[in-house]
C-alpha positions as CSV (number, residue, x, y, z in Angstrom):
1,M,-61.5,153.4,179.1
2,D,-64.7,155.4,179.0
3,V,-64.7,158.1,181.7
4,K,-67.9,160.2,182.0
5,I,-66.4,163.7,181.9
6,E,-67.2,166.8,179.8
7,Q,-66.2,166.3,176.2
8,S,-63.4,168.8,175.8
9,W,-61.7,167.6,178.9
10,K,-62.2,164.0,177.7
11,E,-60.3,164.8,174.6
12,W,-57.4,166.5,176.4
13,L,-57.1,163.9,179.1
14,Q,-57.6,160.8,177.0
15,P,-53.9,159.9,177.2
16,E,-54.2,159.8,181.0
17,F,-57.2,157.5,180.9
18,E,-55.1,155.0,179.0
19,K,-52.2,154.9,181.4
20,E,-51.7,152.1,183.8
21,Y,-51.8,154.3,186.9
22,F,-55.3,155.5,186.0
23,K,-56.6,152.0,185.4
24,Q,-55.3,151.0,188.9
25,L,-56.8,154.2,190.3
26,T,-60.2,153.4,188.7
27,A,-60.2,149.9,190.1
28,F,-59.3,151.2,193.6
29,V,-62.0,153.9,193.6
30,R,-64.7,151.5,192.4
31,D,-63.7,149.1,195.1
32,E,-63.9,151.8,197.7
33,Y,-67.4,152.8,196.6
34,R,-68.5,149.2,196.8
35,Q,-67.1,148.7,200.3
36,G,-68.4,151.8,202.1
37,T,-69.3,155.5,201.9
38,V,-67.0,157.6,199.7
39,Y,-67.4,161.3,198.9
40,P,-68.4,162.9,196.7
41,P,-71.2,160.7,195.2
42,G,-69.8,158.8,192.2
43,S,-71.7,160.9,189.6
44,L,-70.1,164.1,190.9
45,I,-66.4,163.1,190.9
46,F,-65.8,165.1,187.8
47,S,-68.2,167.9,188.6
48,A,-65.5,170.6,188.5
49,F,-64.8,169.7,184.8
50,N,-68.4,169.2,183.8
51,H,-69.2,172.8,184.8
52,C,-66.1,174.4,183.4
53,P,-65.0,173.1,179.9
54,F,-61.3,173.3,178.9
55,D,-61.6,176.4,176.7
56,K,-63.8,178.3,179.2
57,V,-61.4,178.1,182.2
58,K,-60.5,181.7,183.4
59,V,-59.5,180.9,187.0
60,V,-58.1,177.8,188.7
61,I,-58.4,177.4,192.5
62,L,-56.5,174.4,193.8
63,G,-57.6,172.5,196.8
64,Q,-56.2,169.3,198.3
65,D,-58.8,166.8,199.5
66,P,-62.6,166.6,199.3
67,Y,-64.6,167.2,202.4
68,H,-65.2,163.9,204.2
69,E,-68.4,164.4,206.2
70,P,-72.0,163.9,205.0
71,G,-73.6,166.4,202.7
72,Q,-70.5,168.4,202.0
73,A,-68.4,167.3,199.0
74,H,-70.0,167.6,195.6
75,G,-66.9,167.7,193.3
76,L,-65.7,171.3,193.7
77,C,-62.9,172.3,196.0
78,F,-64.0,174.4,199.0
79,S,-67.6,174.2,197.9
80,V,-70.5,172.5,199.8
81,N,-74.1,171.6,198.9
82,D,-76.9,174.1,199.4
83,G,-78.1,174.0,203.0
84,T,-74.8,172.6,204.4
85,P,-73.1,174.7,207.1
86,F,-70.0,176.5,205.8
87,P,-66.7,174.8,206.7
88,P,-64.1,177.1,208.3
89,S,-62.0,177.6,205.2
90,L,-65.0,178.6,203.1
91,I,-66.1,181.1,205.8
92,N,-62.7,182.7,205.5
93,I,-62.9,182.8,201.7
94,F,-66.2,184.6,201.9
95,Q,-64.8,187.0,204.6
96,E,-61.9,187.9,202.3
97,I,-64.3,188.5,199.4
98,K,-66.3,190.8,201.7
99,S,-63.3,192.8,202.7
100,D,-61.9,192.8,199.1
101,L,-65.0,193.5,197.1
102,G,-67.7,194.5,199.7
103,K,-69.9,191.6,198.9
104,T,-72.0,190.2,201.8
105,M,-71.8,186.6,203.0
106,P,-73.9,184.4,200.6
107,S,-76.7,182.2,201.9
108,S,-75.2,179.1,200.2
109,G,-71.7,177.7,200.1
110,N,-72.4,176.0,196.8
111,L,-69.8,177.4,194.4
112,L,-71.3,176.0,191.2
113,R,-72.1,179.7,190.5
114,W,-68.4,180.3,190.2
115,A,-67.7,177.1,188.2
116,D,-70.3,178.1,185.6
117,Q,-68.5,181.4,185.1
118,G,-65.1,179.6,184.3
119,V,-63.6,178.9,187.7
120,L,-62.1,175.4,187.8
121,L,-62.4,174.4,191.5
122,L,-59.9,171.5,191.4
123,N,-59.0,169.3,194.3
124,A,-55.7,167.4,194.0
125,T,-57.5,164.3,195.1
126,L,-61.0,163.8,193.8
127,T,-62.4,161.2,196.2
128,V,-62.2,160.4,200.0
129,R,-63.4,157.7,202.3
130,A,-66.1,159.0,204.8
131,H,-64.7,160.5,208.0
132,Q,-61.1,159.7,206.9
133,A,-59.3,162.8,205.6
134,G,-56.6,162.0,203.0
135,S,-57.6,158.4,202.7
136,H,-57.4,158.4,198.9
137,Q,-54.2,160.3,198.6
138,N,-51.2,158.8,196.8
139,K,-53.5,156.4,194.8
140,G,-53.1,158.2,191.5
141,W,-55.4,161.2,191.6
142,E,-52.4,163.6,192.1
143,A,-50.8,162.4,188.8
144,F,-54.2,162.9,187.1
145,T,-54.7,166.5,188.4
146,D,-51.1,167.4,187.7
147,A,-51.9,166.4,184.1
148,V,-54.9,168.7,184.2
149,I,-52.8,171.7,185.2
150,H,-50.0,170.8,182.7
151,D,-52.5,170.7,179.9
152,L,-54.0,174.1,180.9
153,A,-50.6,175.7,181.4
154,A,-49.3,174.4,178.0
155,E,-52.3,175.2,175.9
156,R,-54.0,178.2,177.4
157,S,-52.8,181.7,178.4
158,H,-54.2,184.5,180.6
159,I,-55.6,182.2,183.3
160,V,-55.5,183.2,186.9
161,Y,-54.1,180.5,189.2
162,M,-55.0,181.0,192.9
163,L,-52.5,178.9,194.9
164,W,-53.3,179.0,198.6
165,G,-50.9,177.2,200.9
166,S,-47.6,175.4,200.3
167,Y,-49.2,172.3,198.8
168,A,-51.0,174.2,196.1
169,Q,-47.9,176.3,195.4
170,R,-45.8,173.2,194.9
171,K,-48.4,171.7,192.6
172,G,-48.5,174.9,190.5
173,S,-44.8,175.7,190.6
174,F,-44.2,175.2,186.9
175,I,-46.9,177.6,185.6
176,D,-45.5,180.3,183.3
177,T,-46.0,183.6,185.1
178,N,-45.4,185.5,181.9
179,R,-48.5,184.0,180.2
180,N,-50.7,183.8,183.3
181,L,-51.4,185.5,186.6
182,V,-50.2,183.3,189.6
183,L,-51.6,184.5,192.9
184,Q,-50.1,183.0,196.1
185,S,-51.0,183.3,199.7
186,A,-51.4,181.3,202.9
187,H,-54.2,178.8,203.0
188,P,-57.7,180.0,204.1
189,S,-57.7,177.4,206.9
190,P,-58.2,179.0,210.4
191,L,-54.7,177.6,211.1
192,S,-53.1,179.9,208.5
193,A,-55.5,182.5,207.2
194,Y,-54.0,185.2,209.4
195,R,-50.6,184.6,207.9
196,G,-51.4,186.2,204.6
197,F,-54.7,184.9,203.2
198,F,-56.7,187.7,204.8
199,G,-55.8,190.9,202.9
200,C,-54.5,189.0,199.9
201,R,-57.2,190.6,197.7
202,H,-56.9,187.8,195.2
203,F,-60.5,188.2,194.0
204,S,-60.2,191.8,192.9
205,K,-56.7,191.1,191.4
206,A,-58.1,188.2,189.4
207,N,-60.9,190.4,188.0
208,D,-58.5,193.2,187.2
209,Y,-56.3,190.8,185.3
210,L,-59.3,189.2,183.4
211,I,-60.6,192.6,182.4
212,A,-57.0,193.7,181.3
213,T,-56.8,190.6,179.1
214,G,-60.2,191.1,177.4
215,Q,-62.2,188.7,179.5
216,S,-65.3,189.2,181.6
217,P,-64.7,189.3,185.4
218,I,-66.1,186.7,187.8
219,D,-69.1,187.6,189.9
220,W,-67.7,186.3,193.2
């Protein structure tokens, strides 16, 4: 099966593309795009990978589901297109960066600037039906993104994993904390941010670890 994804990821993930679940997932997703509006646009499904090759990953941030309203989702978790109002979780992320690093709120919620520095902004599910949160869950995407994390965890060291909320923490529970930095907190959603996301200082901790392991820090 020919999947349009960045070459290094294509090589690592080729075994997944050949599996029956992925073939069924592909058929389901194609059918969904034919029948109605699905986010992100088809050409951007693998945007997180295309901007962050396998050997360039420094930080992994795990999200759950793409945004499901117009103009938001473009293939990176928590990120929105230029000119789109910031969703609540993203506002809280920027607020934590401000209190942690003193950086002012950016004018755009487009996080491609992070992806291009080596931050893999990975949703567990890569597509969603318009206006229907979670509509593409349990169709195969979770198995695929589990394989992504397993490949990184097996083959790479000194990656920072930011696991916000119980879902992300379960998904990353097997990561070797001796070879990587695993940062855990509450989810940045307004429902939970005050239970430990605010004040977690994950962004400075990530940069301190990157510097200590001979890598360049992220300009958050």
